[in-house]
Rosetta silent file (secondary structure, phi, psi, omega in degrees, C-alpha in Angstrom):
SEQUENCE: MKFFLFDFLRDFYFSIRYNRIVNKIQKRIEKLSNRTLKSFNPLLSYVFVLFHPRTVFTNFRCFAVIIREFFFVQFFEKFKILHIPVVHVDHPLDKKIPFMPQKVSIYLDFINLWVRPLNMLVQRCGWWRAGKLTRDWMRRFRKLYECGAKIYHFRLTTTDRPDYNEMREFRQIHALDPHFLCVPSLHVATMTMAFGFYRDVFQKEGFTQDEIRRWQTEIYEGAVEITETVLFVKQHSVNCIPAAIFLVVKNFPDIFSVSDAKKFIADMFQKNEIPNDLAENVRNYMEEIFQKFLSESENSENWFSPVHDFLVEYEKNPPK
SCORE:     score description
SCORE:     0.000 S_00000001
   1 L     0.000  -41.928 -179.413  102.799   93.335   80.808 S_00000001
   2 H   -62.342  -44.509 -179.447  105.378   92.291   83.429 S_00000001
   3 H   -68.475  -35.430  178.231  105.589   88.734   82.021 S_00000001
   4 H   -63.098  -43.707  179.906  105.797   90.039   78.473 S_00000001
   5 H   -65.309  -40.214  179.307  108.732   92.263   79.378 S_00000001
   6 H   -62.439  -46.374  179.769  110.458   89.396   81.208 S_00000001
   7 H   -62.294  -39.337 -179.886  110.033   87.068   78.209 S_00000001
   8 H   -63.300  -47.014 -179.274  111.313   89.774   75.872 S_00000001
   9 H   -65.429  -38.950  178.894  114.435   90.427   77.964 S_00000001
  10 H   -63.603  -47.539 -179.847  115.101   86.703   78.370 S_00000001
  11 H   -64.470  -36.855  178.966  114.794   86.056   74.626 S_00000001
  12 H   -64.245  -42.075  179.625  116.926   89.114   73.893 S_00000001
  13 H   -63.129  -48.729 -177.885  119.657   87.869   76.249 S_00000001
  14 H   -69.065  -29.572  176.102  119.732   84.364   74.792 S_00000001
  15 H   -64.617  -43.512  178.632  119.677   85.760   71.260 S_00000001
  16 H   -65.335  -42.506 -179.529  122.798   87.820   71.970 S_00000001
  17 H   -64.646  -42.091  178.997  124.465   84.879   73.669 S_00000001
  18 H   -61.491  -44.835 -179.828  123.602   82.555   70.783 S_00000001
  19 H   -63.346  -37.251  177.931  124.978   84.990   68.217 S_00000001
  20 H   -64.405  -41.556  179.572  128.191   85.330   70.203 S_00000001
  21 H   -64.672  -43.917  179.751  128.621   81.555   70.302 S_00000001
  22 H   -62.113  -44.272  179.400  127.933   81.258   66.572 S_00000001
  23 H   -64.210  -37.511  179.651  130.402   84.021   65.771 S_00000001
  24 H   -65.139  -43.906  178.926  133.001   82.426   68.026 S_00000001
  25 H   -64.254  -41.792 -179.500  132.628   79.066   66.312 S_00000001
  26 H   -62.403  -39.005  177.753  132.766   80.700   62.891 S_00000001
  27 H   -64.919  -38.480  177.916  136.009   82.451   63.788 S_00000001
  28 H   -64.220  -42.222  179.736  137.464   79.134   64.929 S_00000001
  29 H   -62.106  -45.267 -179.719  136.441   77.488   61.669 S_00000001
  30 H   -65.020  -38.050 -179.127  138.000   80.268   59.622 S_00000001
  31 H   -65.442  -33.019 -176.392  141.196   80.192   61.682 S_00000001
  32 H   -97.074    1.404 -177.305  141.641   76.455   61.103 S_00000001
  33 L   -61.284  137.917  177.323  140.604   76.431   57.436 S_00000001
  34 L    71.750    3.643  176.779  143.018   74.625   55.126 S_00000001
  35 L   -84.466  139.649  173.331  145.112   73.289   58.013 S_00000001
  36 L   -88.758  160.331  178.134  146.106   69.625   57.993 S_00000001
  37 H   -66.678  -29.731  179.091  146.142   67.570   61.170 S_00000001
  38 H   -68.071  -13.669  178.949  149.882   67.080   60.783 S_00000001
  39 H   -82.661   -8.238  179.597  150.287   70.817   61.240 S_00000001
  40 L   -89.105  135.444 -175.991  149.077   70.564   64.866 S_00000001
  41 L   -73.806  116.757 -179.779  151.792   70.132   67.482 S_00000001
  42 H   -68.171  -25.583 -179.113  151.395   66.748   69.232 S_00000001
  43 H   -61.740  -37.724  177.590  153.465   67.915   72.220 S_00000001
  44 H   -65.582  -33.680  178.472  150.715   70.360   73.188 S_00000001
  45 H   -67.406  -39.279  179.382  148.239   67.508   73.018 S_00000001
  46 H   -60.917  -43.199  178.122  150.303   65.389   75.401 S_00000001
  47 H   -63.343  -43.319 -179.480  150.264   68.195   77.969 S_00000001
  48 H   -62.529  -46.104 -178.241  146.543   68.683   77.423 S_00000001
  49 H   -62.411  -43.126 -173.944  145.774   64.971   77.763 S_00000001
  50 H   -70.326  -39.189 -166.480  147.806   64.548   80.930 S_00000001
  51 H  -115.528    3.368  177.171  146.699   67.552   82.919 S_00000001
  52 L   -68.107  133.470 -176.363  143.191   68.509   81.839 S_00000001
  53 L   -61.895  -23.196  179.759  140.916   68.315   84.906 S_00000001
  54 L   -83.821   -8.634 -174.429  138.274   66.365   82.972 S_00000001
  55 L  -121.614  -15.753 -165.808  140.735   63.667   81.925 S_00000001
  56 H   -59.747  -42.795 -179.092  143.406   63.296   84.588 S_00000001
  57 H   -71.605  -40.035  175.825  141.834   60.442   86.577 S_00000001
  58 H   -60.747  -41.193 -179.189  140.739   58.603   83.439 S_00000001
  59 H   -59.905  -47.892 -175.453  144.255   58.977   82.042 S_00000001
  60 H   -70.573  -29.998  172.203  146.004   57.407   84.984 S_00000001
  61 H   -65.277  -40.417  178.513  143.558   54.507   85.031 S_00000001
  62 H   -64.432  -47.092 -178.984  144.308   54.039   81.335 S_00000001
  63 H   -61.985  -35.989  179.387  148.082   54.210   81.837 S_00000001
  64 H   -63.924  -41.701  178.438  147.843   51.649   84.638 S_00000001
  65 H   -65.187  -43.347  179.715  146.049   49.210   82.325 S_00000001
  66 H   -61.212  -45.564  179.623  148.601   49.771   79.544 S_00000001
  67 H   -61.638  -42.977 -177.045  151.526   49.164   81.902 S_00000001
  68 H   -70.811  -46.594 -170.975  149.903   46.035   83.298 S_00000001
  69 H   -91.444  -14.395  178.445  148.585   44.507   80.087 S_00000001
  70 H  -107.496  -56.822 -174.531  151.307   45.561   77.640 S_00000001
  71 H   -79.963  -51.219 -176.346  154.606   45.947   79.465 S_00000001
  72 H   -60.653  -46.524 -177.395  154.225   43.709   82.521 S_00000001
  73 H   -58.318  -45.304 -177.009  152.766   40.767   80.602 S_00000001
  74 H   -70.037  -47.827 -177.044  155.555   40.791   78.029 S_00000001
  75 H   -71.742  -32.208  175.396  158.490   41.369   80.345 S_00000001
  76 H   -66.009  -35.156  175.425  157.191   38.919   82.948 S_00000001
  77 H   -69.448  -42.279 -179.306  157.029   36.331   80.183 S_00000001
  78 H   -60.321  -40.155 -177.215  160.496   37.268   78.952 S_00000001
  79 L   -95.427   17.914  171.677  161.994   36.843   82.424 S_00000001
  80 L    65.646   24.877  175.224  160.114   33.561   83.035 S_00000001
  81 L   -83.583  -41.311  172.276  157.819   34.973   85.723 S_00000001
  82 L   -96.712  159.434  178.947  154.743   34.148   83.679 S_00000001
  83 L  -136.276   51.830  176.398  154.359   30.907   81.767 S_00000001
  84 L   -80.237  133.193  178.650  151.690   31.657   79.189 S_00000001
  85 L   -57.597  141.525 -178.992  152.091   29.488   76.057 S_00000001
  86 E  -112.313  125.937 -179.143  153.600   31.389   73.107 S_00000001
  87 E  -109.375  131.636  172.720  152.339   30.712   69.573 S_00000001
  88 E   -82.153  123.699 -173.897  154.257   31.676   66.441 S_00000001
  89 L  -112.127   24.193  174.972  151.719   33.224   64.081 S_00000001
  90 L   -64.351  151.708  178.485  153.856   33.693   60.979 S_00000001
  91 L  -130.177  150.318  178.374  152.219   32.868   57.653 S_00000001
  92 H   -52.661  -30.027  178.490  153.859   32.015   54.287 S_00000001
  93 H   -64.306  -30.743 -178.195  152.510   35.308   52.903 S_00000001
  94 H   -62.211  -34.944 -179.013  154.620   37.240   55.408 S_00000001
  95 H   -68.511  -23.218 -178.965  157.821   35.984   53.810 S_00000001
  96 H   -84.078  -18.008  179.436  156.744   37.410   50.455 S_00000001
  97 L   -83.446  124.321 -174.920  156.204   40.920   51.845 S_00000001
  98 L   -68.474  147.513  174.213  159.502   42.838   51.670 S_00000001
  99 L   -79.529  121.571 -177.528  161.184   44.228   54.758 S_00000001
 100 L  -124.879   82.754 -176.185  161.206   48.035   54.431 S_00000001
 101 H   -61.343  -23.418 -179.729  163.040   49.538   57.405 S_00000001
 102 H   -65.848  -13.797 -179.981  162.676   53.051   55.950 S_00000001
 103 H   -89.290    4.807 -174.812  158.972   52.906   56.861 S_00000001
 104 H   -63.933  -31.859  179.492  159.649   52.684   60.588 S_00000001
 105 H   -65.895  -33.644  175.563  158.935   56.407   61.121 S_00000001
 106 H   -69.021  -43.730  178.188  155.439   55.874   59.701 S_00000001
 107 H   -56.132  -42.935 -176.312  154.979   52.831   61.928 S_00000001
 108 L   -78.148   -3.142 -179.272  155.943   54.862   65.009 S_00000001
 109 L   -85.517    6.535 -172.285  153.465   57.621   64.141 S_00000001
 110 H   -67.589  -25.808  175.853  150.525   55.548   65.383 S_00000001
 111 H   -77.572  -46.691 -178.572  150.260   57.494   68.659 S_00000001
 112 H   -62.857  -24.926 -179.880  150.568   60.911   67.056 S_00000001
 113 H   -60.593  -37.227  178.078  147.845   60.022   64.567 S_00000001
 114 H   -97.259  -14.739 -179.978  145.242   60.195   67.351 S_00000001
 115 H   -80.005  -42.870 -178.393  147.091   62.712   69.555 S_00000001
 116 H   -55.090  -45.021 -179.587  147.403   65.542   66.995 S_00000001
 117 H   -60.929  -22.067  177.196  143.623   65.829   66.493 S_00000001
 118 H   -65.400  -37.283  174.836  143.209   66.464   70.226 S_00000001
 119 H   -63.052  -41.908  177.360  145.102   69.735   69.752 S_00000001
 120 H   -61.544  -40.590 -178.915  142.774   70.529   66.885 S_00000001
 121 H   -63.482  -36.031  177.590  139.721   69.825   69.090 S_00000001
 122 H   -60.335  -45.457 -176.696  140.973   72.312   71.684 S_00000001
 123 H   -77.824  -26.011 -177.791  141.176   75.046   69.056 S_00000001
 124 H   -91.240  -40.078 -173.713  137.988   74.034   67.243 S_00000001
 125 H  -106.960  -11.075 -176.845  135.637   73.071   70.106 S_00000001
 126 L    99.141  152.651 -173.213  137.125   74.936   73.054 S_00000001
 127 H   -61.016  -45.218 -174.786  139.290   73.790   75.952 S_00000001
 128 H   -71.885  -44.516  179.082  136.531   72.486   78.216 S_00000001
 129 H   -64.680  -40.422  178.626  134.562   70.632   75.542 S_00000001
 130 H   -61.863  -32.490  177.094  137.745   69.108   74.131 S_00000001
 131 H   -62.332  -40.577  179.285  138.501   67.755   77.589 S_00000001
 132 H   -66.074  -42.296  179.367  135.259   65.817   77.598 S_00000001
 133 H   -65.467  -38.153  177.706  135.951   64.396   74.120 S_00000001
 134 H   -64.573  -40.867  177.443  139.476   63.444   75.171 S_00000001
 135 H   -60.818  -40.686  177.696  138.113   61.630   78.211 S_00000001
 136 H   -60.190  -42.729  178.896  135.779   59.667   75.924 S_00000001
 137 H   -64.645  -46.426 -176.145  138.739   58.618   73.792 S_00000001
 138 H   -64.466  -31.877  175.323  140.910   57.608   76.749 S_00000001
 139 H   -66.171  -40.755  177.132  138.128   55.430   78.125 S_00000001
 140 H   -67.033  -40.393 -179.621  137.911   53.642   74.803 S_00000001
 141 H   -61.637  -41.131  176.701  141.696   53.374   74.622 S_00000001
 142 H   -63.334  -44.005  179.897  141.760   51.711   78.048 S_00000001
 143 H   -62.675  -34.598  178.702  139.033   49.294   77.005 S_00000001
 144 H   -57.179  -46.492  179.538  141.040   48.428   73.895 S_00000001
 145 H   -69.214  -35.501  177.753  143.905   47.114   76.024 S_00000001
 146 H   -65.850  -36.987  177.440  141.499   45.316   78.361 S_00000001
 147 H   -68.020  -43.158  177.335  139.957   43.578   75.349 S_00000001
 148 H   -58.282  -36.146 -178.818  143.373   42.615   74.022 S_00000001
 149 H   -63.733  -24.757  177.472  144.183   41.091   77.399 S_00000001
 150 H   -61.025  -26.789  179.213  141.313   38.610   76.925 S_00000001
 151 H   -97.302  -42.740 -176.853  143.490   37.002   74.264 S_00000001
 152 H   -61.652  -34.346 -179.735  146.980   37.714   75.599 S_00000001
 153 L   -75.533  -14.160  176.944  146.270   35.981   78.909 S_00000001
 154 L   -90.024  -51.275  175.851  145.186   32.895   76.985 S_00000001
 155 L  -143.985  131.577  167.843  148.031   32.731   74.460 S_00000001
 156 E   -84.770  152.881 -176.416  150.922   35.056   73.795 S_00000001
 157 E  -134.851  147.473 -178.942  151.878   35.340   70.148 S_00000001
 158 E  -145.225  169.850  175.408  155.043   36.223   68.298 S_00000001
 159 L  -138.127  166.258  175.079  156.576   36.340   64.817 S_00000001
 160 L   -82.225  111.576  177.138  160.050   36.080   63.348 S_00000001
 161 L  -110.248  147.269 -175.749  161.327   39.620   63.025 S_00000001
 162 L   -60.383  146.018  175.342  164.677   40.505   61.442 S_00000001
 163 L   -83.333   74.342 -171.707  167.676   40.980   63.683 S_00000001
 164 L  -116.485  115.704 -177.005  168.054   44.515   62.386 S_00000001
 165 L  -127.999   19.917 -176.566  169.722   47.128   64.594 S_00000001
 166 L   -74.971  -20.827  179.917  171.164   49.566   62.067 S_00000001
 167 L  -111.670  141.625 -178.984  168.539   52.209   62.837 S_00000001
 168 H   -58.056  -37.295 -177.872  167.963   53.777   66.258 S_00000001
 169 H   -60.892  -39.650  179.962  164.208   53.276   65.927 S_00000001
 170 H   -71.862  -34.924  176.489  164.584   49.516   65.646 S_00000001
 171 H   -62.765  -39.068  178.363  166.943   49.375   68.594 S_00000001
 172 H   -68.210  -43.735  179.251  164.308   51.191   70.648 S_00000001
 173 H   -59.435  -47.620 -176.951  161.495   48.942   69.424 S_00000001
 174 H   -67.403  -28.439  179.382  163.426   45.777   70.225 S_00000001
 175 H   -76.501  -37.209 -173.020  164.363   47.102   73.678 S_00000001
 176 H   -95.812  -16.773 -176.637  160.842   48.173   74.683 S_00000001
 177 L  -124.057   98.933  178.820  158.792   45.506   72.935 S_00000001
 178 L   -64.208  -10.278  170.872  159.691   41.869   73.748 S_00000001
 179 L    73.571   52.750  177.028  157.308   40.950   70.901 S_00000001
 180 L  -119.772    2.592 -176.259  154.806   38.664   72.568 S_00000001
 181 E  -121.048   64.572 -175.305  151.533   40.524   71.803 S_00000001
 182 L   -87.552  -46.007  179.737  151.057   40.046   68.085 S_00000001
 183 L  -109.055  116.031   -3.387  147.494   38.708   67.829 S_00000001
 184 L   -84.565  157.961  178.800  145.614   40.972   67.925 S_00000001
 185 L   -76.787  116.328  176.357  147.763   43.925   66.877 S_00000001
 186 H   -68.254  -27.585  175.199  147.140   46.870   69.205 S_00000001
 187 H   -57.269  -51.806 -176.684  148.805   49.046   66.569 S_00000001
 188 H   -71.027  -41.741  179.463  146.090   48.178   64.052 S_00000001
 189 H   -59.993  -40.322  178.469  143.252   48.198   66.572 S_00000001
 190 H   -63.548  -40.095 -178.667  144.240   51.714   67.636 S_00000001
 191 H   -64.754  -46.882 -178.338  144.254   52.906   64.026 S_00000001
 192 H   -68.715  -38.062  178.771  140.796   51.600   63.172 S_00000001
 193 H   -68.110  -36.836  178.949  139.332   52.815   66.445 S_00000001
 194 H   -62.958  -44.380  178.300  140.878   56.272   65.988 S_00000001
 195 H   -60.155  -48.683 -179.158  139.294   56.647   62.571 S_00000001
 196 H   -62.913  -39.385 -178.578  135.891   55.565   63.870 S_00000001
 197 H   -64.167  -50.464 -176.800  136.132   57.769   66.954 S_00000001
 198 H   -70.273  -33.291  174.421  136.996   60.988   65.129 S_00000001
 199 H   -59.307  -42.370  178.757  134.449   60.332   62.400 S_00000001
 200 H   -65.563  -42.065  178.413  131.838   60.104   65.152 S_00000001
 201 H   -61.839  -44.872 -178.320  133.137   63.298   66.809 S_00000001
 202 H   -58.700  -39.309 -179.843  133.034   65.221   63.538 S_00000001
 203 H   -72.028  -47.813 -174.762  129.377   64.311   63.050 S_00000001
 204 H   -72.246  -28.083 -177.779  128.182   64.894   66.613 S_00000001
 205 L   -93.351    7.856  173.752  130.096   68.147   67.110 S_00000001
 206 L    69.520   36.739  175.836  128.733   69.723   63.928 S_00000001
 207 L   -65.967  150.445 -179.984  131.948   69.985   61.920 S_00000001
 208 L   -72.618  162.168  178.780  131.535   71.464   58.452 S_00000001
 209 H   -62.083  -35.178  177.992  131.613   69.287   55.355 S_00000001
 210 H   -65.885  -42.739  178.575  134.942   70.824   54.373 S_00000001
 211 H   -63.930  -43.767 -179.807  136.454   69.995   57.772 S_00000001
 212 H   -62.413  -47.023 -179.577  135.116   66.450   57.639 S_00000001
 213 H   -59.200  -43.161 -174.508  136.391   65.894   54.108 S_00000001
 214 H   -73.000  -52.314 -171.542  139.836   67.226   54.953 S_00000001
 215 H   -83.240  -36.503  179.126  140.475   65.749   58.397 S_00000001
 216 H   -66.369  -39.738  177.505  138.538   62.502   58.159 S_00000001
 217 H   -63.536  -41.820 -179.446  140.322   61.626   54.927 S_00000001
 218 H   -63.777  -42.550  179.127  143.702   62.405   56.481 S_00000001
 219 H   -65.429  -43.821 -177.596  143.027   60.191   59.502 S_00000001
 220 H   -63.749  -48.682 -179.063  141.726   57.330   57.361 S_00000001
 221 H   -64.233  -37.471  176.615  144.609   57.374   54.902 S_00000001
 222 H   -65.306  -40.340  179.975  147.089   57.623   57.765 S_00000001
 223 H   -64.257  -42.704  178.020  145.450   54.688   59.551 S_00000001
 224 H   -63.855  -45.700 -178.288  145.623   52.501   56.435 S_00000001
 225 H   -62.703  -44.705  179.660  149.248   53.452   55.765 S_00000001
 226 H   -64.873  -38.731  177.558  150.338   52.787   59.349 S_00000001
 227 H   -61.222  -41.384  176.825  148.513   49.447   59.316 S_00000001
 228 H   -60.056  -36.648 -175.234  150.426   48.422   56.206 S_00000001
 229 H   -67.697  -21.655  179.478  153.717   49.231   57.899 S_00000001
 230 H   -63.274  -24.723  175.261  153.222   46.635   60.621 S_00000001
 231 H   -87.849  -37.322 -178.723  153.934   44.100   57.868 S_00000001
 232 H   -67.527  -33.237  179.113  156.646   46.118   56.129 S_00000001
 233 L   -97.566    6.723  172.726  158.707   46.528   59.320 S_00000001
 234 L    62.693   38.303  174.920  157.980   42.925   60.335 S_00000001
 235 L   -94.593  -14.180 -178.925  156.321   43.687   63.648 S_00000001
 236 L  -147.633  170.096  176.328  153.214   41.640   62.829 S_00000001
 237 L  -111.480  175.163  179.303  151.894   38.953   60.516 S_00000001
 238 L   -68.068  -12.816  175.704  148.902   38.876   58.199 S_00000001
 239 L   -80.312  -26.141 -174.153  147.030   37.095   61.022 S_00000001
 240 H   -72.596  -32.162 -175.186  147.441   39.990   63.430 S_00000001
 241 H   -70.583  -53.205  179.594  145.565   42.550   61.320 S_00000001
 242 H   -62.838  -32.079  177.670  142.177   40.799   60.885 S_00000001
 243 H   -64.702  -39.582  179.554  142.217   39.795   64.569 S_00000001
 244 H   -67.569  -43.744  179.860  142.696   43.449   65.558 S_00000001
 245 H   -65.200  -38.518  176.328  139.958   44.678   63.237 S_00000001
 246 H   -61.002  -43.520  178.133  137.642   41.965   64.547 S_00000001
 247 H   -55.860  -45.602 -177.289  138.326   43.124   68.127 S_00000001
 248 H   -68.790  -42.586  179.991  137.300   46.679   67.264 S_00000001
 249 H   -60.474  -41.660 -176.068  134.181   45.644   65.345 S_00000001
 250 H   -77.519  -29.807 -174.792  132.942   43.480   68.213 S_00000001
 251 H  -104.700  -14.953  179.194  133.751   45.862   71.055 S_00000001
 252 L  -134.759   52.107 -175.547  133.204   49.277   69.453 S_00000001
 253 L   -66.740  -16.983  179.797  130.379   48.684   66.955 S_00000001
 254 L   -73.014  -18.047 -179.403  129.003   52.185   67.529 S_00000001
 255 L  -123.211  -12.231 -179.258  132.010   53.724   65.762 S_00000001
 256 L  -147.140  113.937 -171.741  133.389   50.943   63.510 S_00000001
 257 L   -99.563  175.559  176.261  131.135   48.509   61.666 S_00000001
 258 H   -61.328  -43.126  179.066  131.594   45.307   59.694 S_00000001
 259 H   -64.627  -36.520  174.805  131.308   47.253   56.428 S_00000001
 260 H   -60.410  -43.237 -178.145  133.957   49.681   57.704 S_00000001
 261 H   -62.991  -45.419 -178.590  136.235   46.726   58.431 S_00000001
 262 H   -65.588  -38.747  177.813  135.809   45.188   54.983 S_00000001
 263 H   -66.493  -40.660 -179.585  136.453   48.519   53.287 S_00000001
 264 H   -60.051  -46.795  178.577  139.538   49.111   55.432 S_00000001
 265 H   -63.488  -42.398 -178.411  141.031   45.751   54.419 S_00000001
 266 H   -65.150  -26.555 -178.038  140.123   46.330   50.767 S_00000001
 267 L   -85.607   -2.626 -178.813  141.887   49.711   50.791 S_00000001
 268 L   -80.694  149.635  175.460  145.200   48.277   51.947 S_00000001
 269 L    55.506   49.097  178.858  148.196   47.847   49.633 S_00000001
 270 L  -105.699    8.121 -175.228  146.774   49.907   46.790 S_00000001
 271 L  -103.029   12.404  177.533  149.952   51.948   46.131 S_00000001
 272 L    61.343   31.086  176.017  151.801   49.314   44.074 S_00000001
 273 L   -81.858  -19.717  172.901  154.534   48.928   46.708 S_00000001
 274 L  -130.399  159.184 -179.604  154.213   45.176   46.369 S_00000001
 275 L   -53.826  145.877 -175.811  153.142   43.152   43.304 S_00000001
 276 H   -59.567  -39.762 -178.700  149.428   43.329   42.572 S_00000001
 277 H   -67.655  -36.154  176.113  148.916   39.578   42.836 S_00000001
 278 H   -67.319  -43.910  178.660  150.602   39.497   46.247 S_00000001
 279 H   -58.703  -41.921 -179.935  148.549   42.480   47.440 S_00000001
 280 H   -65.367  -41.827  179.153  145.381   40.724   46.295 S_00000001
 281 H   -64.269  -39.890  179.698  146.351   37.493   48.063 S_00000001
 282 H   -65.635  -46.346  179.077  147.101   39.353   51.306 S_00000001
 283 H   -61.718  -44.626 -179.186  143.791   41.224   51.212 S_00000001
 284 H   -62.585  -40.474 -179.946  141.855   38.052   50.408 S_00000001
 285 H   -65.493  -46.207 -179.358  143.521   36.150   53.241 S_00000001
 286 H   -64.435  -38.467  176.525  142.843   38.885   55.802 S_00000001
 287 H   -62.837  -41.012 -179.827  139.237   39.176   54.622 S_00000001
 288 H   -63.444  -45.319 -179.440  138.865   35.393   54.962 S_00000001
 289 H   -67.498  -41.812  177.483  140.238   35.329   58.531 S_00000001
 290 H   -59.380  -46.224 -179.165  138.141   38.325   59.558 S_00000001
 291 H   -65.303  -34.726  177.133  135.018   36.684   58.150 S_00000001
 292 H   -61.897  -48.309  178.047  135.921   33.433   59.917 S_00000001
 293 H   -59.836  -43.553 -175.899  136.114   35.217   63.274 S_00000001
 294 H   -64.285  -45.881 -178.332  132.883   37.051   62.559 S_00000001
 295 H   -64.933  -44.343 -177.995  130.931   33.935   61.565 S_00000001
 296 H   -69.215  -28.173 -179.259  132.143   31.873   64.513 S_00000001
 297 H   -68.414  -20.497 -179.358  131.385   34.677   66.957 S_00000001
 298 L   -65.557  -25.977 -179.838  127.673   34.405   66.126 S_00000001
 299 L  -113.947   17.410 -178.455  127.530   31.097   68.009 S_00000001
 300 L  -101.802  153.280  178.329  130.114   31.897   70.685 S_00000001
 301 L   -71.146  -27.038  179.629  129.498   32.784   74.304 S_00000001
 302 L  -144.252  165.929 -173.163  131.916   35.701   74.024 S_00000001
 303 L   -68.928  -28.403 -171.298  133.607   37.683   71.280 S_00000001
 304 L   -90.763   -7.964 -179.585  137.145   36.342   71.832 S_00000001
 305 H   -57.646  -42.075  177.969  136.465   32.590   71.671 S_00000001
 306 H   -59.349  -34.731  178.699  136.985   32.422   67.858 S_00000001
 307 H   -72.220  -40.593  174.964  140.447   33.949   68.278 S_00000001
 308 H   -56.685  -48.633 -178.747  141.279   31.512   71.088 S_00000001
 309 H   -62.770  -39.684  179.011  140.236   28.592   68.875 S_00000001
 310 H   -61.073  -43.568 -178.033  142.237   29.980   65.963 S_00000001
 311 H   -69.472  -37.435  177.124  145.413   30.188   68.056 S_00000001
 312 H   -63.001  -45.208  179.782  144.995   26.674   69.441 S_00000001
 313 H   -66.943  -37.961  179.403  144.581   25.307   65.924 S_00000001
 314 H   -66.054  -35.558  178.767  147.498   27.394   64.643 S_00000001
 315 H   -65.701  -38.074 -178.636  149.655   26.043   67.447 S_00000001
 316 H   -78.870  -40.455 -174.243  148.807   22.465   66.458 S_00000001
 317 L  -133.069   72.151  178.620  148.889   22.900   62.686 S_00000001
 318 L   -66.057  144.319 -179.631  150.916   25.905   61.575 S_00000001
 319 L   -68.115  147.758 -178.888  150.783   26.516   57.803 S_00000001
 320 L   -99.589    0.000    0.000  153.785   25.399   55.799 S_00000001
């Protein structure tokens, strides 16, 4: 009788607790229904990312890697402290893609694309759980830069970008980015990884089908659009995109697969902003380079050797 009463009280307690949790989650879902990710304030996410107790140490390790592998490498090269060979990776297709400076605001949204959803996670999953998910992202983000460094320390890469200073955004870009880290594009790698990461979160955290349809679609379309802009604002070449996607596929296969990569490339330039034949040629070229990296990596000792070989060959025989 004593054990029966204990089991009854225990089950009764957990039943009440379970119902409270379910009701709490349901209220969160209802509160966030019909909201877009762009409606979430990214500034709140920055505060959350920086100072959450579950992320603070991971964050500063990540920032240290970014400073070392993005800023130091470029500026040390610019001021002749480093002497890493620099390869121009322009391609004839790049000259056919029009320069569209009005798209620079979309280009610069690449951080907010993954930051805004962190605010959503706080409101949807709770402050403490969101901290753990944010830490997972920041660890991946740090690894992304470490992977890029495997190529940057071998060859720095650049492209011919217009001497355009009529807009404040371009003046800032040119001041902060010496433009030596083109292959692979960290802009593009971040976009593909962000899509894969949040898709994985939505599944594992039990998001509803409506939430997944709404937010996953928004992230994906934003990632594709931002990736296109790296060519429109002349910050990268058509070689930089497949190299970035290849990096993500090889180093984060649990969230972004080969089929994801091929679909991502196929979905680019579908808005008739450039002639259809040019769009088709660009997609075909990027698919070809991605497949080249993928095939060669099967017989390589490490994932980045195909990119190293590509840059050496490009340095010797640039396309005319």
